[in-house]
N, C-alpha and C positions, 0 to 999 in steps of 0.2 A: 503494499500499499503505498509506504514511503517514497516510492519511484515517481508517484504521480503527482505532478505538480502543474500548476497554471490553468488558467481558464481559455479554452479555445473556441472561437466562433467560426462556424462552417459559414461563409459569405455567399451570398447569391447574386450573381449576374445574369442580365438578360441582354442579348445584343451588344455588350459591352457597358451597360448601365448597372450601377450598382443599386440594389433593390433598397428600399428605404428601411425594411427590418433587419438588414444587416447591420446598419449604422446604430440603430434602436439596441440590438442584441450588444455592440460592442460597448456602447453606454453603459448598459446593465453588468456587462462583463468587467467592466472598468471599476464598477463599485464593490463586485464580489471579490477580484483580485487584490484591490486595495485592503479590504477587511481580511485576507488572508496573507496579504503581504508577498504577492506573487505576480506574475505578468498576464498580460492580455495577447494571445497568440491568435491572429486571423490567418484563415485559410482561405483561398480562391482558386478556382480552376476555369479554364476557359480558352477560347482560341487566340485572343490578345487582350490580356488582362493586366499586364505589368504596369499601365498608365493608370491603374486604380490603386495601386498600393498604397501611394502617398496618402491618398484620401481616406483609407483605412486607419493609417497613422494619426491622422489630424483629428479624427473623431474619438482616439483613445488606445488603439493597438500598440503594443511595445515592438512585436515583432510580426512579420508577415511572410507567409509562406505562398508562393503562388505556382502554378502548374500551367503550361502553356502547349497547346497540341491541336493541331486542325481537328482531329476526331473528336475534340471537346466543345466544337463549335456550337451545336444544339445539344440540350441536356438529354442525354439518354441514361437511363438506369445504370447498367452494369459498369461502363466506365468511370462514371462517378462514384460508384461504390467502391470501386479498386483504388482511386485516387485516396477519397477520404480515409478509407480502411487502413491503408497504407502509411499515412502521414499519422494517423493516430496512434496507430501500433507503435510507430517511430518515437514521437514525441511525448507520449504518454501524460497527456493532460488530466487532471483530476475531474474537471467539469468541461463538459462539451455541449454547445449551445446550437441549435438549429432554428430556422423561423419555421413556424408552421404554415408555409404556404403549400402550393400544390407540389412543388418540389421538393420542400422539405419534409413534407408529410410520406413521400414515396422514397427519399432518401435516407432518412433517420432510422428506420425499424430496420432496413436491410443492413446499415452500417453497424448499428448495436447488436444484430443477431450474430454477424461476422466475428465481432470483437468478442461479444460474449457477457455484455452488461446489459443493464435495465435500461429502460427508456419510459421517461414520463410525458405524454404526448399533451399538446395543447394547453401549456402553462399561462396562468395568468399572472403568478406572482413568484419569485425567485428571492431567497435571503438566505444567509448561513446562520445555522443554528449554533449561537454561542457556547453552548455547554458542550456539545460534542463534535462541533467542527463540521459538520455535514450541510449538504444543500439541502434546504428545505424547498420542495418543488409543488407548487398548489396549482390544482386545475378543479373546473367544474365536473360534476359527476351526477348521475341519476337525473340527465336531462335538464342540467344546471339548477337542481334544487338544492344540492349540498356543494361545499367546496372540500376536496380530499387535499390534505399534505401529505407528500408521499418523500421517504429516505431511501437512500441506496447504501446501506451501511457495509455491504460483503463483496461489491464489485466496483471496478472502475473501469472508465471513468463514470462520474455521475453524469447521465445524459438527459436531455429534454428538448421538446420543441417548444416555442414560444409564440403566441399568437401577435401577428403585427398590428401595430398600434398601441398595445400595451406598455411597453416601456418608452419612456421619452429618449429623444436623441441628446446626447450632450453638444454643446457648442462647438463648431469647428474651431480648432486652433491650428492655422496653416504652416505656423512656425514651429511646431512639435515635429521633434525627429525620433526615428525608430530603426528598425534592422528589418530590412529586405532581403529574402532569399529564395533563389529560383529551385524548384525541387522538381527533378528529372523522374518522371514515371513512364515507363514504356508501355504504351496503350497498342495492344496487339489487335488483329483481326478477330480474335477468337473471344475479345473482351467484348465486342459489339455484336448484340443478337437481334438487334432491330435496325431497321432503315427507316429514316425519315423521307417519305415520300413527297408530302404537300404539308405546309404550313399556312394556316388561315388566321389572321390577326383579327381580334376584337376590335370593335369600333374603339377607335381612339378618342373620340370627342366625348366618351363617357369616362370621367376620372374615378377611379377607385375611391370608395367612400372612407377607407381609412387614410387617404390622401388629401381629402376635400378640407377645405379650411372653413368653409360654410356648409352646413347641413340642415335641411328641413325634414325631419322625420315624423312620419305618420302612424297613428295607432287606429285600433279599433274604432275608435271614436270619430274617423274621418266619415263613416257612415255607409259609403258605398264607393264602387270603382270610378264612377262617375266623378265624384267629389275629388278624386286624386288631382285632378287638373288645378285644384287650388295649391296644391303643394308645388306642382311643377312651375305654376307661375309665380309663385313666391321665390321658389329656387331660382329660376331666371332672372328675375329683378336684383336678387342678392349675389348672382352670378355664383351659386352653389350647386350642392346635389341633393335629391331626394334620397332618404333612406327610410326604414321602417321598423316595427315592432315584428315579433313572430307571426302574431294574430294576421297582420296585414298580408304575409308571405303566404301562411297557409291558405288565406282567402284566395291568393292567386292574383293579387292586385299589384305585386311588386315581386321581381326577379329575387332569389335566395341570395344572389352576392349583395344584395341590398340591405339586408338584414343585420341591426345592431343587437347585442346582448351576448350572454353567456354563450348560447347555441349558434350564435352569428359572429359579427365581428365586433373588435372592441376599437371606437374612435377617440380621437382628441381633438376636434376642430375649435377654431377660434369662438366660432358662434355655432350653438345648436338650438334648434327651434323644434319643439316637441309638441305637434298638433295632435290632441286627441288620445293622446298616451295616457295611461292611468299610473304607470310607474312601478311596474312589478319589478321584483329584486333582481330577476335575471336579465332584465333590459337596463337597470340602473347600472349594472355591473359593466355594461359594455359603453357606457357614455357620460359616467359621474365626473370623470377627469376633464370633461371639456372646459374651455377658459371661460365662456358665457352662456348659461344656460336659460332659454326664454321657453316657457311653457304655457299653451292655450288649452283649456278644458272647462267644460261647463261644469263639471263637478267640484266644488271649492274643497271637498276633502279628498281629493285624488292624490296619491302618494308623490306623483311627479313634482308637486309645489315644495315638496320637503329638500329636494335638491336643487330647485330652480332658483337662479338670481333674480328673475323677473317672472311674476305669474299674473297672466291674464285669465280671469273667470268670464267665460262667455261662449258662444256659439260660435264654432270656426266657420261655419258659412257667413257670418255676419262680420266677425274680426279680422279675418284673413284678407277679404277685398279691400277694407279700410285701411289695413296695412301696407297692402301693395300700393294704394293709392298714395298714401304719405310718403313711403319709399321714394315712389317716382317725382314726387314733388319736391323732395329734398335733393335728390340727384338732379334734378334739371335746375335746382336754386345753383349748384355747385359747378 
């Protein structure tokens, strides 16, 4: 056990762009490593990723290991598993963090299986247990009705995937220095068991809700699918995105990737407007760290008002059109 030291972050890039969750994880790794008096190691793989190494250092990494290979241009499970398993076995970190993205959720369980350690998936909180020095990994369970805190006392590394948007990024320090190492791993043809025939990109006009600075979120109180237009109109005038509670997703009024909460996504926008959201604990867990929360609900006893900075008791159909008008007037005057 004593051979395992430092906190390693498996960083994710797509088409040469670092994913925000990787920078969030480096910030959290920095906190954990400082408490353990150890270092933060960032690992990244791809076709051309050397230019991304300094950015990882500026956000808190002490050392960066990068693997470049044309065969790593697009994410394919087996070669990436080989890369990460090889590096982790070599460096022996005591903690390994992955983003709980589509890639991270595919990669992490395979890496943990081949290394022979546990994996706590979809974590929303990480902290060091001061008494025993182990990592407390907290995740929702039983459909988000309970939070389970898990430790891994008998295997190393301690490994987890973490939801995007849960951990705040540290401020970037472009003057920060660190160590950059190129790691050579031979990716053979036998390591590639599938072929990417075609790639179709999603509509880039739509911003991921975890990256949006302004969110207009709707709950069951919106009333009907037809009333969703109010939310989209308000989001448009605020230059934001529309998100929702689970009830609206279950009703089929909004896509699943727009859901906020323990069984959806965790968000931290500058402005979060909750329309007709009652404030169930599962939903609050996904948005309560927003900078400014404004709630509109006709029920004065709705739980959402307990976390809102500004609360408006009223009918959405009356409040939202007036709000849109006032915002347009204010924007025109400027």
